[in-house]
N, C-alpha and C positions, 0 to 999 in steps of 0.2 A: 387544526391544520392537518392536511393530508400530505404525508411525506412518502415519496418513492425512494426507498433505500436500495441501491443497486449493488450486487456483488461485483468484484473486480471484473471490469468488462473484457480486458485483454482483446480489444478490437471487436467485440460482439455486443449486441443489444438484445433486449427482450423482443419476442416476436410481436407483441402488442404492448404499447405503452398505455397504462390505465389513464382514463380521462379525469379532468378536473384536479390535477395535481398542483399543490401549492409550492412544493419544494422538492429538489432532488439532491440526495446525499450519496457520495461515492467514496469508499475507503481507499482509493488509489488504484494503481495498475490499470490505467485506462487504455493505453495503446496495446496493439498486438506486438508481442515480443518473442515470437517463435524462434527466430534466428539467435537472439541473445540467450534464450533459455537453453537451446541446444548446445551452444558453445560452452556455456557455463557448466552444464552437466558433463560434457566431454572432458573439460579440464579437471573437474573434480575426480573423475575416474582415472585420468592420467596421473594425477598427484598420488592417488591411492596405490597405483601400480609402480610408483617411483619414476615416472616419466616426466619430462618437462612440459609445461603448458604450451598449447598451440600459440604461435605468434600472431599478433594482431596485424592485419594489413589494412591499408587505406581502403581497399575495396570492402573488407569486412565491416569497417567502421561506418562507411557510407551506407551500406545495405541495412545494417542494424538501425542506424539513425533514421533512415527514411521510412522503414517499416513502422517504428514507434511514432515518428512525427506525423505521418499521413493519417494513420488510424486514430491517433489521439484527437486531431483536429476534426476528423469526420464524426467521431462519437460525440464530442462536446458541441459541435455546431448543430447536430441533430437534436440532442437533448434540450438545448437552450430554447428550442421552439415551444416546449411544453411548460417549463417552469424555470425559475432561477436554479442554477447548478452550483453546488459547493463541493469541492473535493480537496485532496491533499496528495502529497508524494508517497507512493508505495515503494517497494524495492525495485519494481520496474518503473523508474522515475520518468517524469516528463523531462526531456532533454533541457538542461539549463543553458543560459547564455555563456556561462563560464566554461562549460564543457565544449560548446561549439567553438569558442575561442581556442581552447587547448588543442582540439582536433585540427584547427587551421594551422596553429603554430607547429604542430608535430608532423602533420601529413600534408599541409597546404590544401586541405579540403574546404571548399566553400559550401557549408551546410546551411539549410534554412533554419532560422531561429523559431522554435516552437513557441517559446514564451512570448515573443513579439507578435506572432500570429494570434495567440490566445487573447491578447489585449484588445484585439479588434472584434472579438465576439461578445456581444452584449449578453449579460446575464450569466456569465461564467466567472467563478472566483476560485483561485487556488490559494488555500489558506495555509500558512506556515506556522504551526505551533502557537495558535492564538485562540482566545475565547471570542466568539461572535454572538451577539444577541440578534436573532433573526425572527421577526414577527413575534417578539416576546419570549422566544425560546432561547435558553442559554446553552450554546453548543460549543464544546471544546474540540479543537482539531489538533491531533497529535500525529505528525508524520512518521513514517517508518524509521526505525533505528535498530541497531544490533544490541540486544540486551545481553548482559553478562551471563544470564541464565541460558541463553542459546549456546554460547561458547562452552559452558560447562556441560551441557547436554550433548552437543554434537562433536566436541573435541576435534576441531580442525587441526590439520597437520602443523601449520604455523601458529600454534596455540598462543604463544606469548604475544605476538604482534596482534592477533585477533583480540586478545583480552585487553590489551592497552587501548585499542580503538573502541572496544565495546564499553570500557569503563567511562571514557569521555562521553560517548553517546548516551549511556545509561544515566549518568549524572545530569546531563542536559535534559533528558526526558523527565527525570524526577522533578527538576525545577519547573519545567513547563506544567506538569500535572499539579504541582503545588499551587501554581498561579491560578489554576481554574477554581480552586477552593472547593466548597462542599455543596454547591447549589446547581449542579449541572442537570439539565434535562437529558442531554445526549452527549456522550463521549464518542466521537468518531475517530477511530485509529485504524492502522493497517493490520497489525497482527493481533490475535486474540490474547486474553490473559493466560498465563501459564496453567496448564492442566485442564483447560476448558475449551473444547472445540478447537484443539490445536495439535492433534496427533497426526503425524505424517504417515499416509498410506498410499501416496501417489506412486503408481507403478514405474514411472520414469525417474523417480528419485534414486540416488545411490542406495545400495543395499543396507549400508550401515546407518542410514537415516530412518529406515522403516520402523514405525512404532514409537518414535521419539516425540517429545513435546516441543513444539517450535514457538510456543507463546512466550509472553513477557511477564516476569515476576513483578516488575515495577508497575505495570498496568494492573495486575492482580492485587497488589497491595493497595493501590489507589482505590480500586473498587471496594475492597473490604472496609477501608476507612471512611470513604466519603459517600458511597452508595448512590451514584448517579442513576437516574431512572432507566436509561438505556445505554448499552455499549454496543456500537455497530462496528463490525470489523470484517476482514476477509482473509487473504493471504494463504491460509491452508484450506484450499477449495474443497477437498474431499471431506473435510470435517464440518461442513455447513450444517446449521441447526440452531436450536435455542436451548439455553441453560439459564439457571438463576443462581446468583450469589446474594443471599439476603434479599434486599428489596430491589436489586438490580437485575434487569433482563438483559442477557448477553445474546446477541444474534450474530453468528457468522453467516454472512450473506452469500457465500459461495462465489461463483464466477460466471462469466460468459452468458449472460441473459438471465441469471437468477436474480430475484428481487423480493422484497417484502414491502407491504403497505403498512405504514404506521400512522395512526391518528392520534394527535396530541392537541 
C-alpha cells in the first residue's frame, strides 16, 4: 500500500500530489486558521503582561469560523479525488456541530456546519479515537488532547484549571491508547511524543515557550511499551523530521505542503 502522509495542511496542499496513492493520512489541523492563531498568541502575551484577554465579538467568531470552514472543505474535497482520506481533530479543530449551536445561542450567528458538509464528500473519514483496519493495516487514530506533561512544561498562568482539564484529557487518551493494544502498524496522532521532534522554535510563539518540549508523555510511554511500526504526527511544524524509538519510526510530518510517502 502506498500512503501519502501529509503534514498539518493549515489550508495548503503539496504543489504536486504523487500518483497512484492508495491512502491519505493527515494528523489534523486541516483548515487555515491564521485569524485564530493570531488572536490566541495576542491573548497569551496579554496574560503575561497582566492585561485582560481580548473580548470575542460576533464578527470575530464568524470570520474565524468561515476561514477554517471554507479551507477545510476545499482541502478535503481536493484530496478525496486521489484516494480515501482519513484524518482526526488537531488543536485547530474542524468546527463541531455543538460549537455551531453554542455560537448561535450566544451570538445569534447562523454559521455553516462543517461536519454536515463533510458527510457529503465521498471518501473522507474523520476518525475519533478509534482503531481502524484499512486494507489490512491496523491504524490507531488519537485526536489532539492536552497532556499533563504540557502543563508542567509550559506552566500556564491559570495552572490549576489547566491541570484539572489536562488530567481528564490525559486519562482519556491513555485509555484510548490501551484499547489499540500492541499490534498497530500506524499510530496517527496530532502531537509528537515528549522529547522527540517536539521542541518549540517557532518565531511567533511566546518567548517563554521557546526551546520547550510540547510533546506527550502518554504517547511516548505507549510507544516504548507497544512499539507500533510508525507514529505519524505534526503539531510542532518546525520540528519536522524522523526519529526512532526502538522498533518504532516516528515521523513529524511538518505542515503546509510537507508530506512523506510510506509504502507498507
